[in-house]
Biotite code that builds the C-alpha atoms (Angstrom):
import biotite.structure as struc

atoms = struc.array([
    struc.Atom([0.000, 0.000, 0.000], chain_id="A", res_id=1, res_name="MET", atom_name="CA", element="C"),
    struc.Atom([2.826, 2.441, 0.855], chain_id="A", res_id=2, res_name="LYS", atom_name="CA", element="C"),
    struc.Atom([4.356, 2.463, -2.679], chain_id="A", res_id=3, res_name="PRO", atom_name="CA", element="C"),
    struc.Atom([0.912, 3.280, -4.157], chain_id="A", res_id=4, res_name="VAL", atom_name="CA", element="C"),
    struc.Atom([0.432, 6.260, -1.809], chain_id="A", res_id=5, res_name="VAL", atom_name="CA", element="C"),
    struc.Atom([3.952, 7.526, -2.539], chain_id="A", res_id=6, res_name="ARG", atom_name="CA", element="C"),
    struc.Atom([3.371, 7.246, -6.278], chain_id="A", res_id=7, res_name="TYR", atom_name="CA", element="C"),
    struc.Atom([0.061, 9.162, -6.078], chain_id="A", res_id=8, res_name="ILE", atom_name="CA", element="C"),
    struc.Atom([1.656, 11.932, -3.996], chain_id="A", res_id=9, res_name="LEU", atom_name="CA", element="C"),
    struc.Atom([4.647, 12.218, -6.347], chain_id="A", res_id=10, res_name="LEU", atom_name="CA", element="C"),
    struc.Atom([2.444, 12.491, -9.432], chain_id="A", res_id=11, res_name="VAL", atom_name="CA", element="C"),
    struc.Atom([0.230, 15.059, -7.672], chain_id="A", res_id=12, res_name="SER", atom_name="CA", element="C"),
    struc.Atom([3.185, 17.267, -6.731], chain_id="A", res_id=13, res_name="VAL", atom_name="CA", element="C"),
    struc.Atom([4.565, 17.115, -10.282], chain_id="A", res_id=14, res_name="LEU", atom_name="CA", element="C"),
    struc.Atom([1.183, 18.100, -11.701], chain_id="A", res_id=15, res_name="LEU", atom_name="CA", element="C"),
    struc.Atom([0.985, 21.058, -9.308], chain_id="A", res_id=16, res_name="CYS", atom_name="CA", element="C"),
    struc.Atom([4.350, 22.261, -10.566], chain_id="A", res_id=17, res_name="LEU", atom_name="CA", element="C"),
    struc.Atom([3.387, 21.855, -14.226], chain_id="A", res_id=18, res_name="PHE", atom_name="CA", element="C"),
    struc.Atom([3.681, 25.311, -15.789], chain_id="A", res_id=19, res_name="GLY", atom_name="CA", element="C"),
    struc.Atom([0.713, 25.143, -18.170], chain_id="A", res_id=20, res_name="GLY", atom_name="CA", element="C"),
    struc.Atom([-1.805, 24.563, -15.395], chain_id="A", res_id=21, res_name="VAL", atom_name="CA", element="C"),
    struc.Atom([-3.504, 27.809, -14.360], chain_id="A", res_id=22, res_name="ARG", atom_name="CA", element="C"),
    struc.Atom([-4.918, 26.797, -10.978], chain_id="A", res_id=23, res_name="ALA", atom_name="CA", element="C"),
    struc.Atom([-4.810, 23.809, -8.687], chain_id="A", res_id=24, res_name="GLN", atom_name="CA", element="C"),
    struc.Atom([-6.832, 22.715, -5.691], chain_id="A", res_id=25, res_name="SER", atom_name="CA", element="C"),
    struc.Atom([-6.664, 19.824, -3.278], chain_id="A", res_id=26, res_name="VAL", atom_name="CA", element="C"),
    struc.Atom([-9.785, 18.265, -1.736], chain_id="A", res_id=27, res_name="LYS", atom_name="CA", element="C"),
    struc.Atom([-10.982, 15.637, 0.716], chain_id="A", res_id=28, res_name="VAL", atom_name="CA", element="C"),
    struc.Atom([-14.301, 13.762, 0.637], chain_id="A", res_id=29, res_name="ASN", atom_name="CA", element="C"),
    struc.Atom([-15.721, 14.570, 4.081], chain_id="A", res_id=30, res_name="VAL", atom_name="CA", element="C"),
    struc.Atom([-18.135, 11.574, 4.487], chain_id="A", res_id=31, res_name="PRO", atom_name="CA", element="C"),
    struc.Atom([-15.293, 9.144, 3.754], chain_id="A", res_id=32, res_name="LEU", atom_name="CA", element="C"),
    struc.Atom([-12.930, 10.843, 6.219], chain_id="A", res_id=33, res_name="TRP", atom_name="CA", element="C"),
    struc.Atom([-15.660, 10.719, 8.891], chain_id="A", res_id=34, res_name="LEU", atom_name="CA", element="C"),
    struc.Atom([-15.793, 6.924, 8.476], chain_id="A", res_id=35, res_name="THR", atom_name="CA", element="C"),
    struc.Atom([-12.000, 6.635, 8.791], chain_id="A", res_id=36, res_name="GLY", atom_name="CA", element="C"),
    struc.Atom([-11.322, 6.171, 5.073], chain_id="A", res_id=37, res_name="SER", atom_name="CA", element="C"),
    struc.Atom([-8.300, 8.134, 3.801], chain_id="A", res_id=38, res_name="PRO", atom_name="CA", element="C"),
    struc.Atom([-8.915, 9.939, 0.507], chain_id="A", res_id=39, res_name="ASN", atom_name="CA", element="C"),
    struc.Atom([-7.575, 12.838, -1.516], chain_id="A", res_id=40, res_name="ILE", atom_name="CA", element="C"),
    struc.Atom([-8.471, 14.619, -4.727], chain_id="A", res_id=41, res_name="GLY", atom_name="CA", element="C"),
    struc.Atom([-6.996, 17.238, -7.053], chain_id="A", res_id=42, res_name="PHE", atom_name="CA", element="C"),
    struc.Atom([-8.524, 19.552, -9.627], chain_id="A", res_id=43, res_name="GLU", atom_name="CA", element="C"),
    struc.Atom([-6.644, 21.345, -12.412], chain_id="A", res_id=44, res_name="TYR", atom_name="CA", element="C"),
    struc.Atom([-7.837, 24.174, -14.624], chain_id="A", res_id=45, res_name="THR", atom_name="CA", element="C"),
    struc.Atom([-7.537, 23.661, -18.393], chain_id="A", res_id=46, res_name="LEU", atom_name="CA", element="C"),
    struc.Atom([-9.596, 26.615, -19.684], chain_id="A", res_id=47, res_name="THR", atom_name="CA", element="C"),
    struc.Atom([-12.096, 29.077, -18.232], chain_id="A", res_id=48, res_name="ARG", atom_name="CA", element="C"),
    struc.Atom([-14.797, 26.395, -18.052], chain_id="A", res_id=49, res_name="GLN", atom_name="CA", element="C"),
    struc.Atom([-12.920, 23.061, -18.260], chain_id="A", res_id=50, res_name="LEU", atom_name="CA", element="C"),
    struc.Atom([-11.091, 21.296, -15.445], chain_id="A", res_id=51, res_name="THR", atom_name="CA", element="C"),
    struc.Atom([-9.679, 17.814, -14.843], chain_id="A", res_id=52, res_name="VAL", atom_name="CA", element="C"),
    struc.Atom([-10.513, 16.184, -11.505], chain_id="A", res_id=53, res_name="ASN", atom_name="CA", element="C"),
    struc.Atom([-8.772, 13.113, -10.016], chain_id="A", res_id=54, res_name="ALA", atom_name="CA", element="C"),
    struc.Atom([-9.597, 11.347, -6.744], chain_id="A", res_id=55, res_name="GLU", atom_name="CA", element="C"),
    struc.Atom([-8.424, 8.322, -4.794], chain_id="A", res_id=56, res_name="GLY", atom_name="CA", element="C"),
    struc.Atom([-9.754, 6.569, -1.675], chain_id="A", res_id=57, res_name="ALA", atom_name="CA", element="C"),
    struc.Atom([-8.919, 3.603, 0.535], chain_id="A", res_id=58, res_name="TRP", atom_name="CA", element="C"),
    struc.Atom([-11.437, 1.855, 2.808], chain_id="A", res_id=59, res_name="LEU", atom_name="CA", element="C"),
    struc.Atom([-9.256, -0.291, 5.132], chain_id="A", res_id=60, res_name="PRO", atom_name="CA", element="C"),
    struc.Atom([-11.747, -2.067, 7.414], chain_id="A", res_id=61, res_name="TYR", atom_name="CA", element="C"),
    struc.Atom([-11.065, -5.513, 8.866], chain_id="A", res_id=62, res_name="MET", atom_name="CA", element="C"),
    struc.Atom([-13.045, -7.038, 11.741], chain_id="A", res_id=63, res_name="PHE", atom_name="CA", element="C"),
    struc.Atom([-11.302, -10.027, 13.352], chain_id="A", res_id=64, res_name="LYS", atom_name="CA", element="C"),
    struc.Atom([-14.255, -11.325, 15.394], chain_id="A", res_id=65, res_name="LYS", atom_name="CA", element="C"),
    struc.Atom([-16.079, -12.999, 12.487], chain_id="A", res_id=66, res_name="ASN", atom_name="CA", element="C"),
    struc.Atom([-13.288, -12.540, 9.917], chain_id="A", res_id=67, res_name="GLU", atom_name="CA", element="C"),
    struc.Atom([-15.344, -9.775, 8.311], chain_id="A", res_id=68, res_name="GLU", atom_name="CA", element="C"),
    struc.Atom([-13.576, -7.482, 5.893], chain_id="A", res_id=69, res_name="VAL", atom_name="CA", element="C"),
    struc.Atom([-14.470, -4.344, 3.914], chain_id="A", res_id=70, res_name="PHE", atom_name="CA", element="C"),
    struc.Atom([-11.430, -3.207, 1.957], chain_id="A", res_id=71, res_name="ARG", atom_name="CA", element="C"),
    struc.Atom([-11.627, -1.055, -1.169], chain_id="A", res_id=72, res_name="VAL", atom_name="CA", element="C"),
    struc.Atom([-8.935, 0.857, -3.075], chain_id="A", res_id=73, res_name="LEU", atom_name="CA", element="C"),
    struc.Atom([-10.310, 3.061, -5.855], chain_id="A", res_id=74, res_name="MET", atom_name="CA", element="C"),
    struc.Atom([-9.421, 5.939, -8.127], chain_id="A", res_id=75, res_name="GLY", atom_name="CA", element="C"),
    struc.Atom([-11.460, 8.153, -10.454], chain_id="A", res_id=76, res_name="ALA", atom_name="CA", element="C"),
    struc.Atom([-10.796, 10.776, -13.116], chain_id="A", res_id=77, res_name="ALA", atom_name="CA", element="C"),
    struc.Atom([-13.267, 13.160, -14.725], chain_id="A", res_id=78, res_name="GLU", atom_name="CA", element="C"),
    struc.Atom([-13.482, 16.112, -17.078], chain_id="A", res_id=79, res_name="LEU", atom_name="CA", element="C"),
    struc.Atom([-15.671, 18.936, -15.767], chain_id="A", res_id=80, res_name="ARG", atom_name="CA", element="C"),
    struc.Atom([-17.461, 21.649, -17.727], chain_id="A", res_id=81, res_name="TYR", atom_name="CA", element="C"),
    struc.Atom([-18.544, 24.598, -15.534], chain_id="A", res_id=82, res_name="TYR", atom_name="CA", element="C"),
    struc.Atom([-21.534, 26.731, -16.514], chain_id="A", res_id=83, res_name="TRP", atom_name="CA", element="C"),
    struc.Atom([-20.641, 30.384, -16.043], chain_id="A", res_id=84, res_name="ASN", atom_name="CA", element="C"),
    struc.Atom([-17.978, 30.031, -13.293], chain_id="A", res_id=85, res_name="PRO", atom_name="CA", element="C"),
    struc.Atom([-18.305, 32.980, -10.913], chain_id="A", res_id=86, res_name="GLN", atom_name="CA", element="C"),
    struc.Atom([-14.848, 33.425, -9.406], chain_id="A", res_id=87, res_name="ASN", atom_name="CA", element="C"),
    struc.Atom([-12.502, 32.511, -12.229], chain_id="A", res_id=88, res_name="PHE", atom_name="CA", element="C"),
    struc.Atom([-11.184, 35.989, -13.002], chain_id="A", res_id=89, res_name="TYR", atom_name="CA", element="C"),
    struc.Atom([-10.841, 37.147, -9.390], chain_id="A", res_id=90, res_name="THR", atom_name="CA", element="C"),
    struc.Atom([-8.931, 34.223, -7.867], chain_id="A", res_id=91, res_name="ASN", atom_name="CA", element="C"),
    struc.Atom([-8.244, 31.739, -10.672], chain_id="A", res_id=92, res_name="ASP", atom_name="CA", element="C"),
    struc.Atom([-10.851, 29.363, -9.256], chain_id="A", res_id=93, res_name="SER", atom_name="CA", element="C"),
    struc.Atom([-14.176, 27.925, -10.394], chain_id="A", res_id=94, res_name="TRP", atom_name="CA", element="C"),
    struc.Atom([-17.543, 27.495, -8.771], chain_id="A", res_id=95, res_name="ASP", atom_name="CA", element="C"),
    struc.Atom([-21.110, 26.881, -9.832], chain_id="A", res_id=96, res_name="GLY", atom_name="CA", element="C"),
    struc.Atom([-22.791, 23.970, -11.621], chain_id="A", res_id=97, res_name="PHE", atom_name="CA", element="C"),
    struc.Atom([-20.743, 21.484, -13.649], chain_id="A", res_id=98, res_name="TYR", atom_name="CA", element="C"),
    struc.Atom([-21.190, 18.310, -15.694], chain_id="A", res_id=99, res_name="ILE", atom_name="CA", element="C"),
    struc.Atom([-18.768, 15.887, -17.298], chain_id="A", res_id=100, res_name="GLY", atom_name="CA", element="C"),
    struc.Atom([-17.742, 12.302, -18.062], chain_id="A", res_id=101, res_name="PRO", atom_name="CA", element="C"),
    struc.Atom([-15.884, 10.191, -15.507], chain_id="A", res_id=102, res_name="TYR", atom_name="CA", element="C"),
    struc.Atom([-14.086, 6.845, -15.324], chain_id="A", res_id=103, res_name="ALA", atom_name="CA", element="C"),
    struc.Atom([-13.396, 4.868, -12.159], chain_id="A", res_id=104, res_name="MET", atom_name="CA", element="C"),
    struc.Atom([-11.400, 1.727, -11.287], chain_id="A", res_id=105, res_name="TYR", atom_name="CA", element="C"),
    struc.Atom([-10.997, -0.141, -8.018], chain_id="A", res_id=106, res_name="GLY", atom_name="CA", element="C"),
    struc.Atom([-10.181, -3.382, -6.261], chain_id="A", res_id=107, res_name="THR", atom_name="CA", element="C"),
    struc.Atom([-12.197, -4.799, -3.386], chain_id="A", res_id=108, res_name="PHE", atom_name="CA", element="C"),
    struc.Atom([-12.252, -7.529, -0.743], chain_id="A", res_id=109, res_name="ASN", atom_name="CA", element="C"),
    struc.Atom([-15.652, -7.496, 0.975], chain_id="A", res_id=110, res_name="ILE", atom_name="CA", element="C"),
    struc.Atom([-17.199, -10.043, 3.317], chain_id="A", res_id=111, res_name="GLY", atom_name="CA", element="C"),
    struc.Atom([-19.778, -9.230, 5.984], chain_id="A", res_id=112, res_name="LEU", atom_name="CA", element="C"),
    struc.Atom([-21.719, -11.510, 8.303], chain_id="A", res_id=113, res_name="LEU", atom_name="CA", element="C"),
    struc.Atom([-25.201, -12.200, 6.931], chain_id="A", res_id=114, res_name="LYS", atom_name="CA", element="C"),
    struc.Atom([-28.066, -12.794, 9.417], chain_id="A", res_id=115, res_name="HIS", atom_name="CA", element="C"),
    struc.Atom([-25.432, -13.611, 12.082], chain_id="A", res_id=116, res_name="ASN", atom_name="CA", element="C"),
    struc.Atom([-24.828, -16.939, 10.305], chain_id="A", res_id=117, res_name="ASP", atom_name="CA", element="C"),
    struc.Atom([-21.276, -17.740, 9.091], chain_id="A", res_id=118, res_name="PRO", atom_name="CA", element="C"),
    struc.Atom([-22.575, -20.660, 6.988], chain_id="A", res_id=119, res_name="LEU", atom_name="CA", element="C"),
    struc.Atom([-24.598, -18.267, 4.791], chain_id="A", res_id=120, res_name="ARG", atom_name="CA", element="C"),
    struc.Atom([-21.927, -15.550, 4.677], chain_id="A", res_id=121, res_name="SER", atom_name="CA", element="C"),
    struc.Atom([-19.387, -15.093, 1.893], chain_id="A", res_id=122, res_name="TYR", atom_name="CA", element="C"),
    struc.Atom([-16.439, -12.903, 0.929], chain_id="A", res_id=123, res_name="ARG", atom_name="CA", element="C"),
    struc.Atom([-15.986, -11.465, -2.567], chain_id="A", res_id=124, res_name="ARG", atom_name="CA", element="C"),
    struc.Atom([-12.570, -10.373, -3.824], chain_id="A", res_id=125, res_name="LYS", atom_name="CA", element="C"),
    struc.Atom([-12.007, -8.760, -7.214], chain_id="A", res_id=126, res_name="GLY", atom_name="CA", element="C"),
    struc.Atom([-12.039, -5.555, -9.254], chain_id="A", res_id=127, res_name="TRP", atom_name="CA", element="C"),
    struc.Atom([-14.502, -3.160, -10.840], chain_id="A", res_id=128, res_name="GLY", atom_name="CA", element="C"),
    struc.Atom([-14.691, -0.429, -13.465], chain_id="A", res_id=129, res_name="ILE", atom_name="CA", element="C"),
    struc.Atom([-17.264, 2.283, -13.951], chain_id="A", res_id=130, res_name="SER", atom_name="CA", element="C"),
    struc.Atom([-18.012, 5.118, -16.321], chain_id="A", res_id=131, res_name="GLY", atom_name="CA", element="C"),
    struc.Atom([-20.738, 7.703, -16.656], chain_id="A", res_id=132, res_name="GLY", atom_name="CA", element="C"),
    struc.Atom([-21.671, 11.338, -16.183], chain_id="A", res_id=133, res_name="ILE", atom_name="CA", element="C"),
    struc.Atom([-21.001, 13.469, -13.097], chain_id="A", res_id=134, res_name="THR", atom_name="CA", element="C"),
    struc.Atom([-23.367, 16.259, -12.043], chain_id="A", res_id=135, res_name="PHE", atom_name="CA", element="C"),
    struc.Atom([-22.232, 18.658, -9.353], chain_id="A", res_id=136, res_name="GLY", atom_name="CA", element="C"),
    struc.Atom([-22.091, 22.060, -7.760], chain_id="A", res_id=137, res_name="TYR", atom_name="CA", element="C"),
    struc.Atom([-19.177, 23.868, -6.141], chain_id="A", res_id=138, res_name="LYS", atom_name="CA", element="C"),
    struc.Atom([-19.826, 26.679, -3.660], chain_id="A", res_id=139, res_name="TYR", atom_name="CA", element="C"),
    struc.Atom([-16.906, 29.025, -2.897], chain_id="A", res_id=140, res_name="ALA", atom_name="CA", element="C"),
    struc.Atom([-16.748, 30.306, 0.692], chain_id="A", res_id=141, res_name="PHE", atom_name="CA", element="C"),
    struc.Atom([-13.813, 32.602, -0.137], chain_id="A", res_id=142, res_name="ASN", atom_name="CA", element="C"),
    struc.Atom([-10.816, 32.693, -2.475], chain_id="A", res_id=143, res_name="SER", atom_name="CA", element="C"),
    struc.Atom([-9.307, 29.563, -0.868], chain_id="A", res_id=144, res_name="ARG", atom_name="CA", element="C"),
    struc.Atom([-12.101, 27.325, 0.499], chain_id="A", res_id=145, res_name="LEU", atom_name="CA", element="C"),
    struc.Atom([-15.038, 25.739, -1.321], chain_id="A", res_id=146, res_name="ALA", atom_name="CA", element="C"),
    struc.Atom([-17.564, 22.922, -0.898], chain_id="A", res_id=147, res_name="LEU", atom_name="CA", element="C"),
    struc.Atom([-17.857, 20.521, -3.840], chain_id="A", res_id=148, res_name="ASP", atom_name="CA", element="C"),
    struc.Atom([-20.975, 18.278, -4.034], chain_id="A", res_id=149, res_name="MET", atom_name="CA", element="C"),
    struc.Atom([-21.470, 15.764, -6.844], chain_id="A", res_id=150, res_name="ASN", atom_name="CA", element="C"),
    struc.Atom([-23.094, 12.528, -7.935], chain_id="A", res_id=151, res_name="ILE", atom_name="CA", element="C"),
    struc.Atom([-22.120, 10.232, -10.787], chain_id="A", res_id=152, res_name="GLY", atom_name="CA", element="C"),
    struc.Atom([-24.606, 8.107, -12.726], chain_id="A", res_id=153, res_name="VAL", atom_name="CA", element="C"),
    struc.Atom([-23.427, 5.406, -15.091], chain_id="A", res_id=154, res_name="GLY", atom_name="CA", element="C"),
    struc.Atom([-22.512, 1.762, -15.688], chain_id="A", res_id=155, res_name="TYR", atom_name="CA", element="C"),
    struc.Atom([-20.356, -0.415, -13.411], chain_id="A", res_id=156, res_name="ALA", atom_name="CA", element="C"),
    struc.Atom([-18.881, -3.857, -14.116], chain_id="A", res_id=157, res_name="HIS", atom_name="CA", element="C"),
    struc.Atom([-17.476, -6.104, -11.357], chain_id="A", res_id=158, res_name="PHE", atom_name="CA", element="C"),
    struc.Atom([-15.496, -9.345, -11.555], chain_id="A", res_id=159, res_name="GLN", atom_name="CA", element="C"),
    struc.Atom([-14.716, -11.313, -8.403], chain_id="A", res_id=160, res_name="TYR", atom_name="CA", element="C"),
    struc.Atom([-13.956, -14.676, -6.808], chain_id="A", res_id=161, res_name="ASP", atom_name="CA", element="C"),
    struc.Atom([-16.313, -15.912, -4.077], chain_id="A", res_id=162, res_name="LYS", atom_name="CA", element="C"),
    struc.Atom([-15.018, -17.404, -0.778], chain_id="A", res_id=163, res_name="TYR", atom_name="CA", element="C"),
    struc.Atom([-16.435, -18.607, 2.528], chain_id="A", res_id=164, res_name="LYS", atom_name="CA", element="C"),
    struc.Atom([-16.312, -15.810, 5.092], chain_id="A", res_id=165, res_name="LEU", atom_name="CA", element="C"),
    struc.Atom([-14.502, -17.901, 7.699], chain_id="A", res_id=166, res_name="GLY", atom_name="CA", element="C"),
    struc.Atom([-13.442, -21.406, 8.645], chain_id="A", res_id=167, res_name="GLY", atom_name="CA", element="C"),
    struc.Atom([-10.732, -23.707, 7.347], chain_id="A", res_id=168, res_name="GLU", atom_name="CA", element="C"),
    struc.Atom([-11.583, -23.121, 3.663], chain_id="A", res_id=169, res_name="TYR", atom_name="CA", element="C"),
    struc.Atom([-11.516, -19.323, 3.863], chain_id="A", res_id=170, res_name="VAL", atom_name="CA", element="C"),
    struc.Atom([-8.760, -19.051, 1.198], chain_id="A", res_id=171, res_name="ASN", atom_name="CA", element="C"),
    struc.Atom([-10.181, -21.591, -1.259], chain_id="A", res_id=172, res_name="PHE", atom_name="CA", element="C"),
    struc.Atom([-12.511, -20.019, -3.837], chain_id="A", res_id=173, res_name="PRO", atom_name="CA", element="C"),
    struc.Atom([-16.001, -21.467, -4.190], chain_id="A", res_id=174, res_name="LEU", atom_name="CA", element="C"),
    struc.Atom([-16.575, -19.701, -7.533], chain_id="A", res_id=175, res_name="GLU", atom_name="CA", element="C"),
    struc.Atom([-14.112, -18.015, -9.908], chain_id="A", res_id=176, res_name="LEU", atom_name="CA", element="C"),
    struc.Atom([-14.522, -14.942, -12.122], chain_id="A", res_id=177, res_name="LYS", atom_name="CA", element="C"),
    struc.Atom([-18.126, -14.192, -11.296], chain_id="A", res_id=178, res_name="LYS", atom_name="CA", element="C"),
    struc.Atom([-19.430, -10.963, -12.861], chain_id="A", res_id=179, res_name="THR", atom_name="CA", element="C"),
    struc.Atom([-22.089, -8.409, -11.984], chain_id="A", res_id=180, res_name="LYS", atom_name="CA", element="C"),
    struc.Atom([-23.289, -5.239, -13.667], chain_id="A", res_id=181, res_name="GLN", atom_name="CA", element="C"),
    struc.Atom([-24.979, -2.155, -12.284], chain_id="A", res_id=182, res_name="TRP", atom_name="CA", element="C"),
    struc.Atom([-26.629, 0.857, -13.927], chain_id="A", res_id=183, res_name="ILE", atom_name="CA", element="C"),
    struc.Atom([-27.418, 3.811, -11.685], chain_id="A", res_id=184, res_name="GLY", atom_name="CA", element="C"),
    struc.Atom([-25.554, 5.980, -9.147], chain_id="A", res_id=185, res_name="PRO", atom_name="CA", element="C"),
    struc.Atom([-21.921, 4.854, -8.907], chain_id="A", res_id=186, res_name="THR", atom_name="CA", element="C"),
    struc.Atom([-20.175, 7.907, -7.465], chain_id="A", res_id=187, res_name="LYS", atom_name="CA", element="C"),
    struc.Atom([-20.961, 10.410, -4.706], chain_id="A", res_id=188, res_name="PHE", atom_name="CA", element="C"),
    struc.Atom([-18.950, 13.117, -3.015], chain_id="A", res_id=189, res_name="GLY", atom_name="CA", element="C"),
    struc.Atom([-19.166, 16.021, -0.583], chain_id="A", res_id=190, res_name="VAL", atom_name="CA", element="C"),
    struc.Atom([-15.647, 17.448, -0.620], chain_id="A", res_id=191, res_name="SER", atom_name="CA", element="C"),
    struc.Atom([-13.961, 20.331, 1.131], chain_id="A", res_id=192, res_name="LEU", atom_name="CA", element="C"),
    struc.Atom([-11.666, 22.046, -1.409], chain_id="A", res_id=193, res_name="THR", atom_name="CA", element="C"),
    struc.Atom([-8.616, 24.221, -0.790], chain_id="A", res_id=194, res_name="TYR", atom_name="CA", element="C"),
    struc.Atom([-7.136, 26.324, -3.610], chain_id="A", res_id=195, res_name="ASN", atom_name="CA", element="C"),
    struc.Atom([-3.355, 26.026, -3.562], chain_id="A", res_id=196, res_name="ILE", atom_name="CA", element="C"),
    struc.Atom([-2.805, 28.987, -5.875], chain_id="A", res_id=197, res_name="PHE", atom_name="CA", element="C"),
    struc.Atom([-5.240, 31.901, -6.035], chain_id="A", res_id=198, res_name="ARG", atom_name="CA", element="C"),
])
């Protein structure tokens, strides 16, 4: 996990120093932080109304009592188009309504106790991809701080191996390469944003 975090931080710092970028901001998804899930995001200005947004999150939960686990590592990138950004000329920032396409990838290892019965409980370990459209609104408190709220609607595809939740066969898959699809909300965020450069 440590090399992944170092790589993300290194790339983020290099992007902040990139000369062609007109403004940068860093953000955290507040609901995820409140649940103890580290996450970080960055947004870069391309033009007056276009930005690129990138986010990453890690949900690290493991419960030893019933061998329950809820671990997710995911990253997302999106292109945002802002309608009539209000603060662009005064502080090189953007706020207001936006829309844009997004893509998301993640790995997961999830197994929770079902009806308090280990015999009917399973763990699923695999990966997923998603793509769709993000709708959002950013409200600027001042030239540095803003609140960014968004929801993404699209298609998600998951592939995973299925295991028993606990017991002596916990590491032997019951089923391999199972797939599931989902159409609907796949992304949600309420982020506190800080503008690095005004």
